C-alpha positions, -999 to 999 in steps of 0.1 A, spaced: 322 290 530 356 304 541 384 319 521 421 318 529 449 340 514 475 316 500 499 343 488 522 336 517 523 299 508 537 306 473 575 307 469 591 342 470 598 359 437 630 348 421 630 313 437 629 295 404 639 261 418 608 261 441 586 272 412 600 245 390 594 219 417 559 231 421 552 229 383 568 195 379 547 182 409 515 195 394 524 182 360 533 148 373 500 144 391 478 159 364 451 137 347 459 152 314 490 152 292 513 183 294 543 192 273 567 221 270 586 231 238 611 258 228 601 286 204 610 264 174 586 237 186 612 212 198 600 192 228 616 201 262 593 182 286 566 155 286 547 146 317 540 110 328 504 111 317 512 121 282 538 94 280 512 68 289 487 82 264 512 82 235 530 50 246 564 67 249 591 53 272 588 63 309 625 72 310 632 103 288 654 97 258 674 123 238 655 139 210 621 124 220 591 143 208 553 137 211 551 140 173 571 107 170 540 89 183 516 102 157 497 77 136 512 75 101 480 88 85 481 119 108 518 126 109 523 149 79 492 171 83 498 175 121 535 183 118 527 208 91 500 224 113 524 225 143 552 241 123 529 267 110 517 276 145 552 279 159 564 300 130 535 324 134 537 323 172 500 314 174 479 288 193 476 252 181 445 231 185 438 198 167 424 163 171 445 134 160 457 98 168 486 83 186 498 49 176 513 30 205 540 4 202 514 -23 208 496 -11 176 466 4 194 453 39 185 443 66 209 423 97 199 435 129 216 427 166 216 459 187 218 460 224 225 492 246 228 497 282 237 527 306 233 546 315 265 549 353 266 560 378 293 546 412 286 551 422 250 582 401 244 584 374 217 573 338 225 596 320 249 582 286 239 549 267 242 530 249 269 505 223 257 478 200 271 467 167 256 433 151 266 425 114 258 392 115 238 392 79 227 360 69 245 341 98 230 354 91 196 346 54 198 310 64 208 308 88 178 321 61 155 295 36 169 268 63 164 279 69 128 280 32 121 246 28 136 232 56 115 248 41 84 231 7 92 199 26 97 201 43 64 209 10 46 180 -8 63 157 21 57 165 23 21 158 -14 16 126 -14 37 94 -20 17 77 4 41 77 42 37 102 58 62 104 96 66 125 114 92 119 151 100 129 177 125 117 213 129 93 207 100 121 199 76 126 165 59 159 150 69 156 116 52 131 97 31 136 62 16 126 51 -19 95 33 -7 84 66 9 90 85 -23 69 60 -42 41 58 -16 37 96 -13 42 101 -51 73 124 -47 95 130 -76 131 119 -68 146 139 -97 148 170 -74 162 171 -39 138 162 -11 159 162 20 163 195 36 131 210 23 100 217 45 72 192 48 46 216 34 64 217 0 52 181 -6 22 175 17 -11 195 20 -20 212 52 -49 188 58 -24 159 58 0 176 81 -27 187 106 -22 169 139 6 148 124 21 125 151 52 141 166 64 115 191 90 138 205 92 119 238 77 85 232 61 65 203 27 79 194 -5 60 185 -10 53 148 -32 77 128 -49 72 94 -47 98 67 -61 100 32 -36 115 7 -41 127 -28 -9 121 -48 4 146 -73 -10 123 -101 -45 125 -86 -47 90 -71 -62 88 -36 -47 64 -11 -52 56 26 -21 55 47 -14 46 83 13 67 101 33 57 131 58 81 147 87 74 171 116 96 184 151 88 169 186 103 169 196 113 134 231 127 127 235 132 164 204 153 168 168 144 180 143 138 152 110 121 145 107 90 124 74 84 106 66 49 93 39 50 66 19 20 54 -5 19 24 -37 5 38 -59 12 8 -61 -25 -2 -66 -35 34 -96 -11 37 -110 -24 5 -107 -60 17 -123 -50 50 -152 -35 31 -156 -66 10 -155 -88 41 -182 -65 58 -204 -68 27 -198 -106 25 -210 -109 61 -241 -88 53 -248 -110 23 -244 -141 44 -270 -127 68 -293 -117 39 -289 -152 24 -299 -168 57 -328 -144 61 -339 -150 25 -338 -188 30 -361 -185 60 -385 -162 43 -385 -183 12 -396 -214 31 -424 -196 48 -436 -181 15 -434 -214 -2 -458 -228 24 -483 -201 15 -478 -208 -22 -485 -245 -18 -519 -237 -3 -527 -212 -30 -517 -235 -59 -533 -265 -43 -567 -250 -37 -566 -233 -72 -560 -267 -88 -589 -282 -68 -612 -253 -79 -604 -254 -116 -623 -287 -125 -655 -274 -109 -656 -243 -131 -668 -239 -166 -636 -238 -188 -646 -207 -208 -659 -187 -179 -643 -155 -166 -638 -171 -131 -619 -200 -147 -596 -176 -165 -590 -157 -132 -581 -189 -114 -557 -198 -142 -540 -164 -138 -537 -171 -101 -520 -204 -109 -496 -187 -133 -487 -160 -109 -482 -186 -81 -458 -205 -104 -439 -173 -111 -437 -166 -74 -425 -202 -69 -396 -196 -93 -387 -165 -73 -387 -186 -41 -365 -211 -58 -340 -184 -65 -341 -171 -29 -334 -207 -17 -306 -210 -42 -290 -178 -29 -293 -191 7 -277 -225 -2 -249 -211 -24 -236 -185 0 -204 -207 3 -197 -204 -35 -203 -241 -43 -207 -250 -79 -235 -271 -94 -249 -279 -129 -268 -247 -140 -291 -240 -170 -279 -206 -179 -309 -199 -202 -334 -203 -173 -314 -180 -150 -309 -154 -177 -346 -154 -186 -356 -148 -150 -329 -120 -147 -342 -103 -179 -378 -106 -167 -369 -85 -136 -348 -61 -157 -377 -53 -181 -396 -37 -152 -367 -14 -144 -356 -3 -178 -365 33 -188 -386 39 -219 -356 52 -238 -339 18 -238 -353 -12 -257 -345 -48 -248 -340 -75 -274 -337 -111 -263 -322 -138 -285 -325 -170 -265 -337 -196 -290 -339 -226 -267 -323 -246 -239 -285 -243 -238 -260 -268 -225 -257 -267 -187 -225 -253 -171 -209 -261 -138 -211 -229 -120 -220 -210 -88 -255 -197 -94 -250 -167 -71 -218 -156 -88 -232 -161 -124 -263 -142 -114 -241 -114 -101 -221 -114 -133 -252 -111 -154 -267 -83 -133 -234 -63 -134 -229 -66 -171 -265 -56 -178 -262 -27 -155 -231 -14 -172 -247 -17 -207 -278 1 -193 -256 29 -178 -238 34 -211 -272 44 -227 -287 63 -197 -284 97 -214 -290 90 -251 -310 58 -249 -306 29 -273 -310 -8 -277 -298 -34 -252 -294 -68 -270 -289 -101 -251 -279 -133 -269 -273 -168 -255 -263 -198 -275 -241 -229 -276 -208 -226 -294 -180 -250 -303 -144 -237 -305 -118 -254 -327 -82 -245 -331 -86 -245 -369 -115 -220 -368 -108 -187 -386 -106 -158 -363 -104 -180 -331 -81 -160 -309 -97 -166 -276 -74 -179 -248 -95 -211 -244 -88 -247 -253 -110 -263 -281 -144 -276 -269 -180 -267 -263 -190 -235 -246 -220 -215 -237 -217 -179 -250 -235 -149 -235 -234 -117 -256 -245 -83 -242 -245 -54 -267 -254 -18 -262 -256 12 -285 -239 36 -262 -208 58 -268 -184 29 -268 -147 31 -259 -127 60 -274 -100 48 -299 -72 65 -279 -77 42 -249 -87 11 -267 -61 -17 -269 -58 -44 -297 -67 -73 -274 -94 -64 -250 -103 -97 -233 -105 -82 -197 -115 -47 -208 -149 -31 -208 -163 3 -218 -153 24 -188 -183 40 -169 -183 76 -159 -157 87 -133 -167 77 -98 -194 52 -109 -199 22 -87 -208 1 -117 -172 0 -127 -158 -10 -93 -161 -48 -99 -144 -53 -133 -115 -72 -119 -139 -92 -98 -160 -101 -128 -129 -113 -147 -119 -133 -117 -154 -150 -115 -153 -160 -152 -117 -172 -149 -125 -194 -119 -153 -210 -140 -128 -219 -167 -140 -192 -191 -130 -158 -204 -144 -124 -213 -140 -104 -245 -151 -69 -253 -152 -52 -287 -162 -15 -290 -165 12 -316 -166 48 -305 -201 62 -311 -216 28 -319 -215 9 -287 -198 -21 -270 -203 -58 -271 -193 -80 -242 -189 -118 -247 -188 -143 -218 -176 -179 -226 -183 -206 -201 -173 -243 -206 -204 -265 -213 -213 -298 -196 -220 -322 -225 -230 -351 -203 -247 -336 -172 -254 -358 -142 -288 -373 -137 -294 -348 -109 -295 -319 -133 -330 -305 -135 -342 -308 -172 -360 -279 -187 -397 -286 -193 -406 -295 -229 -411 -266 -252 -447 -276 -258 -455 -274 -221 -432 -244 -215 -447 -223 -243 -480 -214 -226 -462 -207 -193 -436 -185 -211 -464 -166 -229 -482 -161 -196 -451 -149 -178 -444 -124 -206 -480 -112 -205 -478 -107 -167 -445 -88 -170 -459 -65 -196 -491 -61 -176 -471 -52 -145 -450 -27 -164 -481 -10 -178 -495 -6 -143 
């Protein structure tokens, strides 16, 4: 690098004509606008670049001034600011717009400085004007884009939160609802930890350079509800500064559905396995029952051996009923409906329940005879009975009590007194399950409790399927009703439409004369197994 002294190239002191020529040449070739004014602010000179920016004539005219080209909206405030600066002999700096003769607007940045020599008063002003229209258009586009972003974000059903330096810059209404934040008080501008626990913020996706992979978090809302959320972060520009946008999605229901699908696949596998085992077991029972029937005629009727073989036959028939149920589960995995004798299914369910009930709970059955068949999915109705019985049993786990089960046919007529069920008139099969537990407190009981039940203890799995049970009954054309008295217990009623003329394929229940000995033998074996 070399340096050269250009002092000798400058005009000698006092050669004002040369200095003026130099200044005019530089001003004429400058890429910015330049103007000169007297101490009162009247324009003395405008260079060619400023004329092009402001749209002024190329040929100077008497009395011309750069202020004549101001946009009407900016004229009064800029002229007032300029007069104040010249009167106080101070600098001037403002952004404003020129309106050209063709109607177009140009944004400019103007700066002017007093001309002083030593300590003397100002001899005028020299000013420069830069065209900042491209920058201003870019800022306007940015602001318009941010406004569109805010509008779309506010209307988005997904939770959107924007933060920078651990402070919340923006959150839409869906985000406030998802995270359970109260909108009565300001949220924007406050730190994240004012609203979210440390466990939730730990390893929160930052996405400062590129979108980050989604993460799942479990959040406890201020009202105590627990939700699962999926968070996805991406870098954005917000108010002209870099920030992080977080998109939150409530995946609680999705995870519940995924769990149900997983359980359904397991049940389908179990159903297939149960079907295979049932067929193999049925083959063994065929041999046991066949040889027992062959042996009975050769034995003395009143002998001990004859009685033992009869017990073998009764136990084999009971095992055959169990095999029938296993085959039914395997066949009904797809939820198909068929004519079903609810009394037979309920008796078998209660027989199994007797063996599991604690001694503090007594079971009372009121199943007087064969009820009308119903068109139903046996697997779903079996699940319904098990769930309702389990809930009633749970209500009496601590204090014990009486579990009462009734099954009967019932006709509903619109003219019946007290008929307020949401069902059309007709014949129904009614299942009633009553317990003597604590019941539903009066402060949470509603006048019409068709889909409501006595709530189990907090966190109990027995209460997880209430909506599912209501759905099952509704899909079968029936309804549920629960009545409860605090301290006395709860009664749950299930109404299912009856089939008055069942098809010929419906299996008829054996006659009561033939079924009586078998029923007595079954109950004897159940009590005998319970005692053992």
